[in-house]
KESE-790025 format. One line per 3 residues: number of its first residue (from 1); for each residue x, y, z of N, C-alpha, C. Coordinates in steps of 0.1 Angstrom, whole numbers, padded with zeros to 4 digits. Example, Ala and Ser with C-alpha at 12.3 -4.5 7.8 and 13.67 -1.06 7.14 Angstrom:
2
1 = 0132:-0057:0078:0123:-0045:0078:0132:-0033:0078 ~ 0128:-0022:0071:0137:-0011:0071:0129:0000:0079
% end
This chain:
266
1 = -0112:-0113:0012:-0125:-0108:0017:-0122:-0101:0030 ~ -0129:-0090:0033:-0127:-0082:0045:-0137:-0087:0055 ~ -0133:-0096:0064:-0142:-0100:0075:-0139:-0094:0088
4 = -0129:-0086:0089:-0126:-0078:0101:-0118:-0066:0097 ~ -0122:-0055:0103:-0116:-0042:0098:-0104:-0038:0107 ~ -0101:-0026:0106:-0089:-0021:0114:-0094:-0017:0128
7 = -0086:-0007:0134:-0089:-0003:0147:-0103:0003:0149 ~ -0108:0009:0139:-0121:0015:0140:-0132:0005:0143 ~ -0131:-0007:0138:-0142:-0017:0140:-0139:-0026:0151
10 = -0128:-0025:0158:-0124:-0035:0168:-0135:-0036:0179 ~ -0140:-0024:0183:-0150:-0024:0194:-0163:-0030:0190 ~ -0166:-0032:0177:-0178:-0037:0173:-0179:-0052:0175
13 = -0167:-0059:0173:-0167:-0073:0175:-0156:-0077:0185 ~ -0159:-0076:0198:-0148:-0078:0208:-0143:-0092:0208 ~ -0131:-0094:0213:-0125:-0107:0215:-0132:-0114:0226
16 = -0132:-0128:0225:-0138:-0136:0236:-0131:-0134:0249 ~ -0138:-0135:0260:-0131:-0135:0273:-0131:-0149:0278 ~ -0121:-0152:0286:-0120:-0166:0292:-0131:-0169:0302
19 = -0138:-0158:0307:-0148:-0160:0317:-0161:-0164:0311 ~ -0164:-0160:0299:-0177:-0162:0293:-0176:-0164:0278 ~ -0176:-0176:0274:-0175:-0179:0259:-0187:-0187:0255
22 = -0194:-0183:0245:-0205:-0190:0240:-0201:-0203:0233 ~ -0207:-0213:0237:-0205:-0226:0230:-0213:-0227:0217 ~ -0225:-0223:0217:-0233:-0224:0205:-0244:-0213:0205
25 = -0247:-0209:0192:-0258:-0200:0190:-0266:-0205:0178 ~ -0279:-0206:0180:-0287:-0211:0170:-0299:-0202:0167 ~ -0301:-0200:0154:-0312:-0191:0149:-0323:-0199:0142
28 = -0324:-0213:0145:-0333:-0221:0137:-0348:-0219:0141 ~ -0350:-0212:0152:-0364:-0209:0156:-0369:-0196:0150 ~ -0360:-0188:0143:-0363:-0176:0137:-0367:-0177:0122
31 = -0377:-0169:0118:-0379:-0168:0103:-0369:-0158:0098 ~ -0369:-0157:0084:-0360:-0147:0079:-0363:-0133:0083 ~ -0376:-0130:0085:-0380:-0116:0090:-0376:-0115:0105
34 = -0378:-0125:0113:-0374:-0125:0127:-0359:-0122:0128 ~ -0351:-0128:0118:-0336:-0126:0119:-0333:-0112:0115 ~ -0340:-0106:0106:-0338:-0092:0103:-0341:-0083:0115
37 = -0352:-0087:0122:-0355:-0079:0134:-0344:-0081:0145 ~ -0339:-0093:0146:-0327:-0095:0155:-0315:-0086:0151 ~ -0312:-0086:0139:-0301:-0078:0134:-0303:-0063:0136
40 = -0315:-0059:0134:-0319:-0045:0137:-0316:-0041:0151 ~ -0320:-0049:0161:-0318:-0046:0175:-0303:-0048:0179 ~ -0296:-0057:0173:-0282:-0059:0176:-0274:-0047:0171
43 = -0276:-0042:0159:-0269:-0030:0154:-0272:-0018:0163 ~ -0284:-0017:0167:-0288:-0005:0176:-0280:-0007:0189 ~ -0279:-0019:0194:-0273:-0021:0207:-0258:-0019:0207
46 = -0252:-0022:0196:-0237:-0021:0196:-0232:-0008:0192 ~ -0241:0002:0189:-0236:0015:0187:-0239:0022:0174 ~ -0246:0015:0165:-0251:0022:0153:-0262:0031:0156
49 = -0264:0042:0148:-0274:0051:0150:-0283:0052:0137 ~ -0295:0059:0139:-0304:0060:0127:-0306:0047:0120 ~ -0308:0037:0128:-0310:0023:0122:-0323:0022:0116
52 = -0324:0020:0103:-0337:0020:0095:-0339:0006:0089 ~ -0349:-0001:0094:-0353:-0014:0088:-0361:-0011:0076 ~ -0356:-0014:0064:-0363:-0011:0052:-0372:-0022:0047
55 = -0380:-0027:0056:-0389:-0038:0053:-0399:-0033:0042 ~ -0405:-0022:0045:-0414:-0016:0035:-0427:-0023:0033 ~ -0430:-0033:0040:-0443:-0040:0038:-0446:-0049:0051
58 = -0459:-0051:0054:-0462:-0059:0065:-0460:-0074:0062 ~ -0457:-0078:0050:-0456:-0092:0047:-0442:-0097:0052 ~ -0441:-0110:0052:-0428:-0116:0057:-0417:-0113:0048
61 = -0419:-0113:0035:-0409:-0109:0026:-0407:-0094:0025 ~ -0395:-0090:0020:-0392:-0075:0019:-0389:-0072:0005 ~ -0398:-0072:-0004:-0395:-0070:-0018:-0391:-0055:-0021
64 = -0394:-0046:-0012:-0391:-0032:-0015:-0379:-0027:-0008 ~ -0370:-0036:-0003:-0359:-0031:0005:-0347:-0026:-0004 ~ -0348:-0028:-0017:-0338:-0022:-0026:-0324:-0027:-0023
67 = -0323:-0040:-0021:-0310:-0046:-0020:-0303:-0046:-0006 ~ -0310:-0040:0003:-0305:-0040:0017:-0316:-0040:0027 ~ -0315:-0048:0037:-0326:-0049:0047:-0326:-0038:0057
70 = -0314:-0033:0060:-0312:-0023:0070:-0302:-0012:0065 ~ -0305:0000:0068:-0295:0011:0066:-0292:0017:0080 ~ -0280:0018:0083:-0276:0024:0096:-0264:0033:0094
73 = -0261:0041:0105:-0250:0050:0104:-0241:0047:0117 ~ -0228:0049:0114:-0218:0047:0125:-0210:0060:0127 ~ -0210:0065:0139:-0202:0077:0142:-0187:0074:0142
76 = -0180:0083:0136:-0165:0082:0136:-0159:0095:0140 ~ -0146:0095:0143:-0139:0107:0145:-0125:0106:0142 ~ -0119:0116:0136:-0105:0116:0133:-0096:0120:0145
79 = -0083:0118:0144:-0074:0121:0155:-0075:0136:0159 ~ -0079:0145:0150:-0080:0159:0153:-0093:0163:0159 ~ -0102:0153:0161:-0115:0155:0168:-0126:0157:0158
82 = -0124:0158:0145:-0134:0159:0136:-0143:0147:0136 ~ -0156:0149:0136:-0166:0138:0137:-0174:0138:0124 ~ -0177:0125:0121:-0186:0123:0109:-0193:0110:0110
85 = -0202:0107:0101:-0209:0094:0102:-0207:0086:0089 ~ -0206:0073:0090:-0205:0064:0078:-0219:0058:0076 ~ -0223:0056:0064:-0235:0049:0061:-0232:0034:0058
88 = -0240:0026:0063:-0238:0011:0061:-0251:0005:0056 ~ -0250:-0002:0045:-0261:-0010:0039:-0259:-0024:0045 ~ -0269:-0029:0051:-0269:-0042:0058:-0278:-0052:0052
91 = -0273:-0063:0047:-0281:-0074:0041:-0281:-0086:0050 ~ -0293:-0090:0055:-0294:-0101:0065:-0297:-0114:0057 ~ -0289:-0125:0060:-0290:-0137:0053:-0293:-0149:0062
94 = -0305:-0153:0063:-0309:-0164:0072:-0311:-0177:0063 ~ -0301:-0185:0062:-0301:-0197:0053:-0298:-0209:0061 ~ -0305:-0220:0058:-0302:-0233:0065:-0288:-0238:0060
97 = -0285:-0235:0048:-0272:-0239:0043:-0263:-0226:0040 ~ -0251:-0228:0035:-0243:-0217:0033:-0249:-0207:0023 ~ -0246:-0194:0025:-0251:-0184:0016:-0244:-0184:0003
100 = -0251:-0186:-0009:-0244:-0186:-0022:-0241:-0173:-0027 ~ -0232:-0172:-0037:-0228:-0159:-0042:-0239:-0151:-0048 ~ -0249:-0157:-0055:-0259:-0150:-0061:-0268:-0143:-0051
103 = -0268:-0147:-0038:-0276:-0141:-0028:-0270:-0127:-0024 ~ -0258:-0125:-0028:-0251:-0112:-0024:-0252:-0101:-0034 ~ -0255:-0105:-0046:-0253:-0096:-0058:-0263:-0084:-0058
106 = -0275:-0086:-0052:-0285:-0075:-0052:-0280:-0064:-0044 ~ -0275:-0067:-0032:-0270:-0056:-0023:-0258:-0049:-0029 ~ -0249:-0056:-0036:-0238:-0050:-0042:-0242:-0041:-0054
109 = -0252:-0045:-0061:-0257:-0037:-0073:-0262:-0024:-0068 ~ -0270:-0024:-0057:-0276:-0011:-0052:-0265:-0003:-0045 ~ -0255:-0009:-0039:-0244:-0002:-0034:-0236:0005:-0045
112 = -0234:-0001:-0056:-0227:0006:-0067:-0234:0019:-0071 ~ -0248:0018:-0070:-0255:0030:-0074:-0256:0041:-0063 ~ -0256:0037:-0051:-0259:0046:-0040:-0246:0049:-0031
115 = -0236:0042:-0033:-0223:0045:-0027:-0223:0046:-0011 ~ -0227:0036:-0004:-0226:0037:0011:-0211:0036:0014 ~ -0208:0038:0027:-0194:0035:0032:-0191:0021:0032
118 = -0200:0013:0036:-0198:-0002:0038:-0210:-0010:0035 ~ -0208:-0021:0029:-0219:-0031:0027:-0216:-0042:0037 ~ -0225:-0045:0046:-0223:-0056:0056:-0233:-0067:0053
121 = -0228:-0079:0052:-0237:-0091:0051:-0236:-0098:0065 ~ -0248:-0100:0071:-0249:-0107:0083:-0256:-0121:0080 ~ -0248:-0131:0082:-0253:-0145:0080:-0256:-0152:0093
124 = -0268:-0159:0094:-0271:-0166:0106:-0263:-0179:0107 ~ -0256:-0182:0097:-0246:-0194:0097:-0233:-0189:0091 ~ -0231:-0193:0078:-0219:-0191:0071:-0222:-0188:0057
127 = -0213:-0181:0050:-0214:-0180:0035:-0205:-0190:0029 ~ -0209:-0194:0017:-0201:-0205:0011:-0187:-0200:0006 ~ -0179:-0210:0003:-0166:-0206:-0002:-0167:-0200:-0016
130 = -0177:-0204:-0023:-0179:-0197:-0036:-0183:-0182:-0034 ~ -0191:-0179:-0024:-0194:-0166:-0021:-0182:-0158:-0016 ~ -0174:-0164:-0008:-0161:-0157:-0004:-0152:-0154:-0016
133 = -0151:-0164:-0025:-0143:-0161:-0037:-0149:-0150:-0045 ~ -0162:-0150:-0046:-0169:-0140:-0054:-0166:-0126:-0048 ~ -0167:-0125:-0035:-0164:-0112:-0028:-0149:-0108:-0031
136 = -0140:-0117:-0030:-0126:-0114:-0032:-0124:-0110:-0046 ~ -0130:-0116:-0056:-0128:-0112:-0069:-0134:-0098:-0071 ~ -0146:-0095:-0065:-0152:-0082:-0067:-0143:-0071:-0060
139 = -0137:-0074:-0049:-0129:-0064:-0042:-0117:-0060:-0050 ~ -0112:-0069:-0059:-0101:-0066:-0068:-0104:-0055:-0078 ~ -0117:-0052:-0080:-0121:-0041:-0089:-0121:-0027:-0082
142 = -0117:-0027:-0069:-0116:-0015:-0061:-0129:-0008:-0060 ~ -0140:-0013:-0054:-0152:-0006:-0054:-0151:0005:-0044 ~ -0160:0015:-0045:-0160:0027:-0037:-0166:0025:-0023
145 = -0167:0013:-0018:-0172:0010:-0005:-0165:-0003:0000 ~ -0165:-0005:0013:-0160:-0017:0019:-0170:-0028:0019 ~ -0166:-0040:0020:-0175:-0052:0021:-0171:-0059:0034
148 = -0181:-0060:0043:-0178:-0067:0056:-0188:-0079:0056 ~ -0184:-0090:0063:-0192:-0102:0065:-0191:-0106:0080 ~ -0203:-0107:0086:-0204:-0113:0099:-0211:-0126:0098
151 = -0204:-0136:0101:-0209:-0150:0102:-0211:-0154:0116 ~ -0213:-0167:0118:-0216:-0172:0132:-0205:-0168:0142 ~ -0192:-0170:0139:-0182:-0166:0149:-0183:-0151:0153
154 = -0186:-0142:0144:-0187:-0128:0147:-0199:-0125:0156 ~ -0210:-0132:0152:-0223:-0130:0160:-0221:-0136:0174 ~ -0214:-0147:0175:-0212:-0153:0188:-0204:-0143:0197
157 = -0194:-0137:0191:-0185:-0127:0199:-0193:-0115:0203 ~ -0202:-0110:0194:-0210:-0098:0197:-0220:-0101:0208 ~ -0226:-0113:0208:-0236:-0116:0217:-0230:-0118:0231
160 = -0217:-0120:0233:-0211:-0122:0246:-0215:-0110:0255 ~ -0215:-0098:0250:-0218:-0086:0258:-0232:-0081:0255 ~ -0239:-0088:0247:-0253:-0083:0245:-0263:-0095:0245
163 = -0262:-0103:0255:-0271:-0114:0257:-0285:-0111:0257 ~ -0288:-0098:0262:-0302:-0094:0262:-0309:-0094:0248 ~ -0301:-0091:0238:-0306:-0091:0224:-0310:-0106:0221
166 = -0302:-0115:0224:-0305:-0129:0221:-0317:-0134:0229 ~ -0318:-0130:0241:-0329:-0133:0250:-0342:-0128:0244 ~ -0342:-0115:0240:-0354:-0108:0235:-0359:-0114:0222
169 = -0351:-0121:0215:-0355:-0127:0202:-0355:-0142:0202 ~ -0355:-0148:0214:-0355:-0162:0215:-0344:-0169:0207 ~ -0333:-0163:0207:-0321:-0170:0200:-0315:-0180:0211
172 = -0313:-0192:0206:-0308:-0202:0215:-0293:-0200:0217 ~ -0288:-0199:0229:-0274:-0198:0232:-0270:-0208:0243 ~ -0258:-0212:0243:-0253:-0221:0254:-0238:-0218:0256
175 = -0234:-0219:0268:-0220:-0216:0271:-0212:-0229:0270 ~ -0199:-0228:0269:-0191:-0240:0268:-0191:-0248:0281 ~ -0190:-0261:0280:-0190:-0269:0292:-0178:-0266:0301
178 = -0180:-0267:0314:-0169:-0266:0323:-0159:-0277:0322 ~ -0146:-0274:0325:-0136:-0284:0323:-0139:-0296:0333 ~ -0143:-0293:0345:-0146:-0304:0354:-0157:-0313:0349
181 = -0167:-0308:0342:-0177:-0316:0336:-0172:-0325:0324 ~ -0163:-0318:0316:-0157:-0326:0305:-0149:-0337:0310 ~ -0141:-0335:0321:-0133:-0346:0327:-0141:-0357:0332
184 = -0153:-0353:0339:-0162:-0363:0344:-0167:-0372:0333 ~ -0171:-0366:0322:-0177:-0374:0311:-0166:-0383:0305 ~ -0154:-0377:0303:-0143:-0385:0298:-0140:-0397:0306
187 = -0141:-0396:0319:-0138:-0407:0328:-0149:-0418:0327 ~ -0162:-0414:0326:-0173:-0423:0324:-0171:-0430:0310 ~ -0169:-0423:0300:-0167:-0429:0287:-0156:-0439:0286
190 = -0145:-0436:0293:-0133:-0445:0294:-0137:-0458:0301 ~ -0144:-0457:0312:-0149:-0469:0319:-0157:-0478:0309 ~ -0166:-0472:0302:-0175:-0479:0293:-0167:-0485:0281
193 = -0157:-0478:0277:-0148:-0483:0266:-0140:-0495:0272 ~ -0135:-0494:0284:-0127:-0505:0290:-0136:-0517:0292 ~ -0148:-0515:0297:-0158:-0526:0299:-0161:-0533:0286
196 = -0163:-0526:0276:-0167:-0532:0263:-0156:-0540:0257 ~ -0143:-0538:0261:-0132:-0545:0255:-0129:-0558:0263 ~ -0136:-0560:0274:-0133:-0571:0283:-0143:-0582:0281
199 = -0139:-0595:0282:-0149:-0606:0281:-0160:-0605:0292 ~ -0172:-0607:0289:-0183:-0607:0299:-0182:-0619:0308 ~ -0190:-0619:0319:-0188:-0629:0329:-0189:-0643:0325
202 = -0198:-0646:0315:-0199:-0660:0310:-0190:-0663:0298 ~ -0181:-0654:0295:-0172:-0657:0284:-0158:-0662:0290 ~ -0152:-0671:0283:-0139:-0675:0287:-0128:-0664:0285
205 = -0118:-0665:0293:-0107:-0656:0292:-0095:-0663:0287 ~ -0085:-0656:0281:-0073:-0663:0275:-0066:-0670:0286 ~ -0061:-0682:0282:-0054:-0691:0292:-0041:-0684:0298
208 = -0036:-0675:0290:-0023:-0669:0295:-0026:-0658:0306 ~ -0038:-0655:0309:-0041:-0645:0319:-0039:-0651:0333 ~ -0032:-0645:0341:-0030:-0650:0355:-0042:-0648:0363
211 = -0045:-0657:0373:-0057:-0657:0381:-0059:-0644:0388 ~ -0049:-0637:0393:-0051:-0625:0400:-0055:-0614:0390 ~ -0050:-0614:0378:-0054:-0605:0367:-0069:-0606:0364
214 = -0074:-0619:0363:-0088:-0622:0360:-0097:-0617:0372 ~ -0092:-0620:0384:-0100:-0616:0396:-0101:-0601:0396 ~ -0090:-0594:0394:-0091:-0579:0394:-0100:-0574:0383
217 = -0100:-0580:0372:-0109:-0575:0361:-0123:-0578:0364 ~ -0126:-0590:0370:-0140:-0592:0374:-0145:-0583:0385 ~ -0137:-0580:0394:-0141:-0570:0404:-0144:-0556:0399
220 = -0135:-0552:0389:-0137:-0539:0383:-0150:-0539:0375 ~ -0153:-0550:0368:-0165:-0551:0360:-0177:-0550:0369 ~ -0177:-0557:0381:-0188:-0557:0390:-0190:-0542:0395
223 = -0180:-0535:0398:-0181:-0521:0403:-0188:-0513:0392 ~ -0184:-0514:0379:-0189:-0506:0369:-0204:-0510:0366 ~ -0207:-0523:0368:-0221:-0527:0366:-0230:-0521:0377
226 = -0225:-0520:0389:-0232:-0513:0400:-0234:-0498:0397 ~ -0223:-0493:0392:-0223:-0478:0390:-0232:-0474:0378 ~ -0230:-0481:0366:-0237:-0476:0354:-0249:-0484:0350
229 = -0250:-0497:0355:-0260:-0506:0351:-0256:-0515:0340 ~ -0259:-0528:0341:-0255:-0537:0331:-0260:-0534:0317 ~ -0273:-0530:0317:-0279:-0528:0304:-0272:-0516:0297
232 = -0269:-0506:0304:-0262:-0494:0298:-0249:-0498:0293 ~ -0241:-0506:0300:-0228:-0510:0296:-0229:-0519:0283 ~ -0238:-0528:0283:-0239:-0537:0272:-0245:-0530:0259
235 = -0252:-0519:0261:-0258:-0512:0250:-0247:-0507:0240 ~ -0235:-0505:0245:-0224:-0499:0237:-0217:-0510:0229 ~ -0220:-0523:0231:-0214:-0534:0224:-0224:-0542:0216
238 = -0236:-0537:0216:-0247:-0545:0209:-0246:-0545:0194 ~ -0239:-0535:0189:-0238:-0534:0174:-0225:-0526:0171 ~ -0220:-0528:0158:-0209:-0520:0154:-0211:-0505:0155
241 = -0224:-0501:0152:-0227:-0487:0152:-0226:-0481:0166 ~ -0231:-0489:0176:-0231:-0484:0190:-0216:-0483:0195 ~ -0208:-0493:0191:-0194:-0493:0195:-0187:-0481:0188
244 = -0190:-0479:0176:-0184:-0468:0169:-0188:-0454:0175 ~ -0200:-0453:0179:-0205:-0441:0185:-0197:-0438:0198 ~ -0195:-0449:0206:-0188:-0447:0219:-0173:-0444:0216
247 = -0167:-0450:0206:-0153:-0447:0203:-0152:-0433:0198 ~ -0161:-0429:0190:-0161:-0415:0185:-0162:-0405:0196 ~ -0171:-0407:0205:-0172:-0398:0217:-0159:-0397:0225
250 = -0153:-0408:0227:-0140:-0409:0235:-0130:-0401:0227 ~ -0129:-0403:0214:-0118:-0397:0206:-0121:-0381:0206 ~ -0133:-0377:0204:-0136:-0363:0204:-0133:-0356:0217
253 = -0138:-0362:0228:-0136:-0355:0241:-0122:-0355:0245 ~ -0114:-0365:0241:-0100:-0364:0244:-0092:-0354:0236 ~ -0097:-0352:0223:-0091:-0342:0215:-0093:-0328:0222
256 = -0105:-0326:0227:-0108:-0313:0234:-0099:-0311:0246 ~ -0095:-0322:0252:-0086:-0322:0264:-0071:-0322:0260 ~ -0068:-0321:0247:-0055:-0320:0243:-0048:-0332:0238
259 = -0055:-0344:0237:-0049:-0356:0232:-0050:-0355:0216 ~ -0042:-0365:0210:-0043:-0366:0196:-0057:-0372:0192 ~ -0061:-0370:0179:-0073:-0377:0174:-0071:-0392:0175
262 = -0082:-0399:0177:-0082:-0413:0177:-0074:-0420:0188 ~ -0072:-0412:0199:-0066:-0418:0211:-0076:-0425:0219 ~ -0076:-0439:0218:-0087:-0447:0224:-0081:-0457:0234
265 = -0070:-0453:0240:-0065:-0462:0251:-0075:-0463:0263 ~ -0076:-0475:0269:-0084:-0476:0280:-0078:-0485:0291
% end
C-alpha cells in the first residue's frame, strides 16, 4: 500500500521537528460532516487548489458525492519547467474503529470510471489491516491511478505546521510532555512503589533487619507521608487493581525513559 509517495509528496507531509511534536490529536468532537470540513480546509492550507467539497446537500450525509467527498488539484512541474495539475479524489473516513475494506470500495469504483491521478483516503484514526491488505491486492492489478492513505500519524505531522486548521475546527491537540516533567512523575511513582513495598508503621519487620536499616526506612516513610499524604500512599496498596495500576504506570514511564519493559526496581 502506498502511504507515502516520492519526492513530489514530501512537502505535503513534513517530518516531525524536535522542537514541536504533537503528542495526541483527537477528532471525537467532530461529526463525519465536520471531519470532511476539516479535511477541506487542511487540503486548501497545504497547497491544493480548486478544492471542491462535493457534499451536494445541506444534510449531514453526502449521498450525492459519487464516491469521493472532495475533489482537489495539485500543481506539479517537471524538471524542464513544464507545469501541470493532478486531480485527486479524496474520501474522508471518520470512524470510531478502524476503517474496513468495504468502506473504501465506493471511491475506487468511481475512480475506475473517472481516472483521477490519485485517490486519497483520509482517516480520522486508522484503517484496518484488512483494508490495507485489500488496497495492496488491488494495487497489484496496476490501476491507472495511485492510492494514498493518510491516517493519524500523517495528520499529526501535517498539523504541526498548520495548527490554525486544528484550532478553527475544535480538533483537540496536545504536545508531548517535557522530559523534566516525565522525570518528576517517574520519581514520584518510584517513591510510591517503594512505600507500598515496605511494612507500615504498625506492622512487624523481619528479625534479620538491622536496627539502623529499620530506622532509616521509618524516617523515609515519614518524609513520604508528609510529602504525599498517608491516604494517597495507602490508596495504591488497598487492592490488587490499585497496585497493578501503579506498577503499570512505573513500567510505562520507565520504558519512555529508555528502560526495559517491566523494570520495577525501587
